[in-house]
Structure formats: C-alpha cells, structure tokens
C-alpha positions in Angstrom: -50.4 57.1 0.3 -48.5 59.2 2.9 -47.7 57.6 6.2 -50.1 58.9 8.9 -49.2 59.1 12.5 -51.3 59.4 15.6 -50.5 61.8 18.3 -48.5 59.3 20.3 -46.3 58.4 17.3 -45.8 62.0 16.4 -44.8 62.8 20.0 -42.2 60.0 19.9 -40.9 61.3 16.5 -40.6 64.9 17.8 -39.3 64.0 21.2 -42.2 65.9 22.8 -44.9 65.0 25.3 -48.3 64.0 23.8 -50.1 66.9 25.4 -47.5 69.3 23.9 -48.0 67.8 20.4 -51.8 68.2 20.8 -51.4 71.9 21.9 -49.1 72.6 18.9 -51.5 71.0 16.5 -54.5 72.9 18.0 -52.5 76.2 17.7 -51.6 75.4 14.1 -47.8 75.3 14.8 -47.4 71.9 13.4 -49.4 70.5 10.4 -52.1 68.2 11.5 -55.6 67.1 10.6 -58.4 66.5 13.1 -60.4 63.3 12.5 -63.2 63.1 15.0 -61.5 63.4 18.4 -58.1 62.4 17.1 -55.2 64.3 15.6 -53.4 62.8 12.5 -50.0 63.9 11.2 -48.2 63.2 8.0 -44.7 61.8 8.8 -43.3 63.8 5.8 -44.6 67.1 7.3 -42.8 66.4 10.6 -39.5 65.2 9.3 -39.1 67.4 6.2 -35.5 68.6 6.0 -36.4 72.3 6.0 -38.3 71.9 9.3 -36.2 72.2 12.4 -37.3 70.0 15.3 -39.7 71.9 17.6 -37.6 71.2 20.7 -34.2 71.8 19.1 -31.9 74.4 20.4 -30.4 76.9 17.8 -27.5 75.3 15.9 -24.4 77.4 15.4 -22.5 77.1 12.1 -18.7 77.4 12.0 -17.7 80.7 13.5 -21.1 81.6 14.8 -22.2 81.9 18.4 -25.6 81.0 19.8 -27.5 83.3 22.1 -30.2 82.2 24.5 -32.7 84.3 26.3 -32.2 82.6 29.7 -30.0 84.7 32.0 -29.4 82.0 34.6 -26.5 80.3 32.9 -23.8 78.6 35.0 -20.6 77.4 33.4 -19.4 74.1 34.9 -17.6 70.9 34.4 -19.2 67.4 34.5 -17.7 65.6 37.5 -20.1 62.6 37.5 -22.6 61.2 35.0 -24.9 58.3 35.9 -27.4 57.0 33.3 -30.0 54.6 34.6 -32.7 53.5 32.2 -34.6 56.5 30.9 -33.0 59.2 33.1 -29.4 60.4 33.7 -28.0 62.3 36.7 -25.4 64.9 35.7 -23.3 66.4 38.5 -21.6 69.6 37.7 -18.8 71.5 39.5 -19.7 75.2 39.2 -17.0 77.1 41.0 -16.8 75.7 44.5 -20.4 74.5 44.4 -22.0 71.3 43.0 -25.1 71.3 40.9 -27.1 68.2 40.0 -29.3 68.0 36.9 -31.6 65.2 36.0 -32.1 64.8 32.3 -33.2 62.0 29.9 -30.6 59.5 29.0 -31.3 60.1 25.4 -30.4 63.8 25.9 -27.2 62.9 27.5 -26.4 60.5 24.6 -27.4 63.1 22.0 -25.2 65.7 23.6 -22.4 63.1 23.9 -21.8 64.2 27.6 -18.7 62.8 29.3 -17.1 63.4 32.6 -14.7 66.3 32.3 -16.8 68.1 29.6 -17.3 71.8 30.1 -21.0 72.6 29.9 -23.6 75.2 30.8 -26.4 74.6 33.3 -29.3 76.7 32.2 -31.8 77.3 35.1 -35.4 78.0 34.1 -37.6 78.8 37.1 -40.5 80.9 37.8 -39.6 81.5 41.4 -36.7 81.3 43.7 -37.1 80.7 47.5 -34.7 81.9 50.1 -34.4 80.1 53.5 -32.5 81.0 56.7 -31.9 78.8 59.7 -33.5 80.2 62.9 -32.0 79.9 66.3 
C-alpha cells in the first residue's frame, strides 16, 4: 500500500506552508485526494524524480543561464551571515550600501552560503514607499 501523507506531512516534504499545499491541491496542481475535510497525498506522487519541487528555482545545466522574471535584482557580496535556529540573517554589500535579508536557516544551508560569496538579492514587493525628512 502506498504511503499516504496528510497535509502537514506533505508541506514538510515540499518545504511549503500548509495553506499553500491545500491551495495547490484544491487547484489540482499537485495530486491529492480529498477524504472528508482532509487532503491526502501519496508520497510517491510528491517525490517522483520527474517532478520538480514546487518551490524550486530553475536549475541551469552546464553552459546554460537561468532567467528570472523579477527585475529588482541586486548583485552583492555576503559580508555577514548569522544563523540562529530556524532563521538566518544575511548581510550583503551592494555597492556602497548594505542590504539585510532574513531567510530560513535551511535555505542558507541548501544554498551553501558563506561570507564572501557573490549572490543576488531579488526584491519582490508590491509597493515601494518614499520618505523625506521635513524641516
């Protein structure tokens, strides 16, 4: 009998939030079965080798480049990296400015981030505010 997972277990396996997994199941974007009020997932359907993780970035093969739709990309160098439990603080030098990103520690480990690495900060925002000091 195939191993069945509940929504929480599927979320952990896919590195997604439980609500996101429920939404993807409801939209038919990941294979699932509704049993009463609960979603059930076959582990084999979620980890099949031909299935790219839903949260994975495009992977470049040797000689290929990866394009991303976000235009707000800032090239920088990691000047400080502090992992504390679940979260990691990544300080980047971008030109003569400093940018701080808070990511999960598991993402920092997966990316093998180290001080001195050249990386991109990709800013995703729906709005930008501008402020000016008044006299």
